[in-house]
N, C-alpha and C positions, 0 to 999 in steps of 0.2 A: 582506481578509486577516484572518484570526482573530485573537483576543486573544491573549496571551503565554500566559498560564494557562488551561488548559482548564476551563469551567466544567460543574456536571454534566448539565444539561440539554441540552449542545451535542452533537454527534457526536464520538466520541474523534479525539484529533489522533495523526495516525499518522506524522506527521515536524516537523521543527522546522529554520528556518535558524538558525544561530548565526554571530556575526558583531560585528564592535564597532560597526557602523550599518548595517543591511539596505537603508536607503534610498542607499546609495551601491552599491547592487546592484538596480537597477530591472530589468533583464533577469531577474533570479532570481527577484524577485518574481513578475515574469507570467506564467514558466513554472512553477513550482510552482502558482500559482491553475488555470493549464492542467491542470496534470497531477492537482492533488489538489482542487481547489475550494476548500471553507473548512475542510477538516480539516489545516489546520497552523498552527504559531504561528512565533513569534519570539524568540530569546533572544539575550542578550549573552554575552560568554563567561565572565563571572563569574556572571551567572545562570543558565547550563547546569548546570555543576558542582552546582547547588543542586537544579535541579529535576530532576536524575537520580535523587536519592535520595525523590523525592515517587512515591505510590503512581500518580499520574498517568502518570508517564512509563512505565509499562508498555507501555502501548499503542503506545509508538514504534517504527517500523519500521526509520526511518533519519533521522540530522541531514545538514543541508547546511552543511557549516563553510567559509564563504566569509571570504576573506581576499586581500590586497594586500600590496603592500611596504611599507606602515608596520608591518603586524602582524608582520613577520621578527622582529622585537626580543620577541616573546612566544612563541616557540616552545615554550618548555617548557611556558608554559599551554596551546596548542595540543595537545600531546603527552598532557597529564594531560586533556583533555577527550578525547581521542581513545580513551585508556587506560579512563577512567570507561565511554565509551558501550560500549567493545567487553566489558567484564567485564558489561554489560547485556545481550549480544547486540542492541546498536543497533549497524545499519550506518552505515558514516561516507562519504559523499560529500565531495571536498573540491573548494572551487570556487575557484580561484586567480587573480589579477591581477596580472601581474608581478613574480612571485614567484620568487625563482631556483632551480635546478634543485638545488642543495644542499638548500636549504630543501625542496622539494617530495620529494624522495627521501628525506630524512626522515621527514618525517609519512607517507608512503606505508610504511616499513617500520617505522612506530609501528601500523601496522591500520588506515589509510584503505583502506577498499574499492573506491573508483572517484576517479576525477580526472577533472575538465570544467573547461578553460580558460574563464575570463573575458574579453571577452564570448562567451556561452553560444552554442556554434554551433546551427543548426536543431534541432529535436528531440534534442538530445545529452543534456540532462536526463531527458527521459523515457527514453530509451534505457538510461541508468543507472540509472534506478530500477529499470526491467523487469530489469537484470541483478541488482542487489542482491535483488530478489524473488525471481528464478530460483534465486539461490546460497541463499537461506534455505531456498527449497521442497527444494532438493535436500538440504542438509543434514538438515533433518525429516526426507525419505525415505529416510534411509541414508546420506549422506555422498556424494562424487563417485567413489567407487569404481564402475566398469561392471561389470555382470553377463554374462558370456560363455557363450554356448548350446554346450554340448560337441559339438551333431552339427553344427557349421558347418563347411562347406568352400568357403571363398571362393577361393584360392590368389592372394593379392592381388600387386599388382606392388610391389617393392623400389627404391625411389630413395636414393640415398647423394649426401650432400654432404660433401666433405672438403677443408678449407682447406689448401694446400699452404703457407703462411706464416700467422703470425699477424695479425690484422685485416682479413683478407681477405672479411669478410661472411659465411662458411660458415654460423654457426648463424641468423645474421639472415634468412640467404636458406632453410634446412630450415625455421624457424619460420613463416614466412610463406608459404613452398610449401605446406606442410602445413595452413595456415589456409585459404589460398583453395582449395586441392582439396576440403576438407572444405565450403567453402559454395558449391561450383558448383552445387547444386540446393538451393534456398532452401525446398524440400518435402521432398525427400528426396534428401538428398546422400551421396555415398560414404562409406564410412566408413573413418576415417581414424587410423593411430596412429603417432606419433612418438616414436622412441627415440633417446636421448641417450646413445650409447657412449662418451663422454669421460669418465671413472671420475674424472679427476682435476680438471681444470679445466671440466667443462661448466656452461654456463649456460643451457641450455633452461627450466629451472628459474624463473631468474631474469626472462628475457625474456615467460614468460607468467605469472608473480608466483604459482607454485607451489611446495608446500613438499617440502622433501626428507625421505624418510622412511627408516629402518630396513629396511623390510619391502623394499626394491629390493635391499639387500646381500643379506637371507636367501634371496632368490628366485635372484639369481645365483650365490651360495654352493652351491647345490644344483639343478641345474638338472634333473638327472635325478629326481628326486622332484616336479617342477613339473607342475601339471595346467592346466586350465581355470579354476578357481578360482582359485588361487595367482596365476597369472600375472594376472588381472583383479584381485585387491588389491593386485598391485604398480603398476598402472595408476592414473591421476588423470585427470579429467574437466575440459576445459576448454571451459566456456559450452556442454555439453550438443551440442559440435559435434564434438569430436575427444578421443582418449584418447592420455596422454603418459606415458611411462616415464622419469623424470627418472634424471639422474646419482645415486648414492647420497649420503648426509648425510656421511661422510668423505672424505678424499682416498684413494684405493687405487691399488693399481699396478694397470698396463694387464695385468699378467700374470696377476691373479687370477683370470680368466675365461680359458679356452682356445678351441680352435676348436670344438669339440663342445659346449662350453656356448652361443657364439652360434648354432651350428646350430639346437638346439632352441627357443632364443630366437625366431628369425628363423621357423622352421617353425610355432610357434605362435601369432605375429602374423599371419604370412599365412594361415593357417588363418580368423583371424576377422574379418580387416579389408581392405578393397580396395586399400588403399594404405598402405605400411610405408615411412615415411622413417627414416632413420638422420643423424644426427649426427656423424662421426666426429671422433676426435682426429688433431692434426696429426703425431703419430708413428705410424711404420708397425710395428706388433705384428705376434707369430705369427698372429693373427687375421683380420688386414687381408687374406688372401688369401680367407679364407673369405664375408668381406661382398662382395668384387669378383666372386667365382663367383657368388653369389646374387642380386647387381644386376641391374635390367634396366634402369637408366642411372645412371651414377656421375657426379655435378658436381664437378670440381676448380676450386674458387675460387682464383684468381690476381689479382695485381693487374700493373700496366705498370710494374715496375721491376726492378732487376738481381737482386734474392735470390730474387723469385718466378719469373724466368728460369731462374736459376740450380738451385733449388728443382723446378721444373717437369723440367728435365733430368736429374736425377738419379732423380725418383720415374719416370719414364717407362723409362728404364734398368735401374731395379731390377725393375720388373714384365716387362719383358721377358726378363731374363737367368733368371727364374723362367717363362717361356713362361705367364703370364698373361693374360688377354684386354684388352690395351689398348684396344680397339675399343670398349668399354663407356665411355670417358672422354668426357666433354661438358665441355671446359673453358669456365669462366665468367669474363669479366672483368668485374671489380667496379670501382667509379667510373671506368667507361668513359667516354672524351671525348663531348663532344657531337656532334649531328651536323654541327654547322659547325666543329667543330675537325679540319682537314684534318689537320694536323700530327701531331695525334694519331692519327688515325685511320691515317695512314702509319707512326708507330712500332710500333702493333698488328700491321699487316700484317707487318712487318720482323722482328718478335718470333716470330709465327707462323711465318714461314718459315725463321728461324734453328733453331727447334726442330721443325721438322718436326710442327707441329701444326695442329689448326683451332679456331680460337676460337669457337664456335658463338654462344655468349651473350652480350651487352653488356649489364651492368645500370650504370646511372646513378649518379653521385653524390647522393642523398639529402640530404644536408646533415643539420644539427641533428636535424632531426623524428626521423631514425631513431634516433639515440643516446635521445632525449627517449623515445621510444616502448619500446624497449628498457627503459629505467628506468624507467617506468611500469609494465611487465608487461602489454602490451597488443600484438597483433598490427598492422602500420600500416594496415590494412584498417578499423580500427577508431581509431586515433588520428591518423593523416593518410593519410587514404584517395585526395585528389589528388596524393599525391606521385608523380615521376616513377620511384622506385623499386619503390614499390609496382604502379605500372601495370604494370612491366615483369613484376614476380612473378606479376602476374594474368594477364598475357597466356601467360607460361610454364606456366603452371597449365590453363589454359583449354585449351593444346594437347597437354599430357600427356593430360588427361583425355578430349579428342575422341579422339587417337590409340588411348588406351586403348579406349575404346569401341567403336571402329571392330573393333579386333582382336577383344574379346569377341565381338561381333556376326558376324564372319567365320569364327570358330571354333564 
């Protein structure tokens, strides 16, 4: 391990661990040496604030801020370290052991770029370093707004997710399904655009730790004047894998946009992307019909309770009364009973029969890792890859991509 203060004759220090005592994080020491060799240093909390003001700190790419439950008493100091690092464009990787979710949420909101639990999962630190370096490279090269080619004509598939009640996991499904589709092929994956149409409570930006920007409102307010460049400027790139149209910065009325606006946005998105995923508001609005007609598949997320049963019945009747294509609906059971829960499976069967629907997709309860992954702003594939919910979403994405690829070849 290199000395705390970089010496003129040594290679520049590109990173530092910042902790109360780095010896408490021996696995972190090993991973830092493996990833960076001798080009890193170690600082205490107070030393870090002083070091940031020195010329040697200009070579720092990131700090690994390591803490455990004892350090939660010093959250204000931690926040100041993060603020000072961000002010100097130094990335922050948060290494935490036995720290409460509230404290983690606070530090992530104050600007920490990545979170890695301690003990460190295999290769997780190296992957976090790669991500912060990629983010910095993207920022230097012109931000994370994609450039769209005006001559593209993809006619992408539209996949919609609609929660028929609060807390049915619709946004979690939309975000993670988009990510799984975008990473189907490691070398040349399909292009994916995730659109958050919940103009009031949309949380796609939160689940992917992306900023909400005024440019989204500007684009939606004048879709007649929208072109490829304006649409591209409204999107944000997530980890070089997919593009995201977040909900606007402010809470807006759902009738701000019309069916014609939605048609223009969807046509533009389909033109540039292989898959267009839409996270819908729970409320039915004037343009819900437009989205349903445009959808290739429309996932309706429900749970095994009376409120969802009643909402499903009313939702289905509303669509049938307008002669809308209810055959596009695919019901998704969130927090589905386990395979061995025969009583739970029997309840699902009775629910489906009483509503005259087919519940095609069963998503298991992923537990606390789901909420934690959403709070940390990363897909489940990165935060809890072996979680049963993530595995089911990955299977669903693989089947969708296979079916779409076969249809494309047949055409």
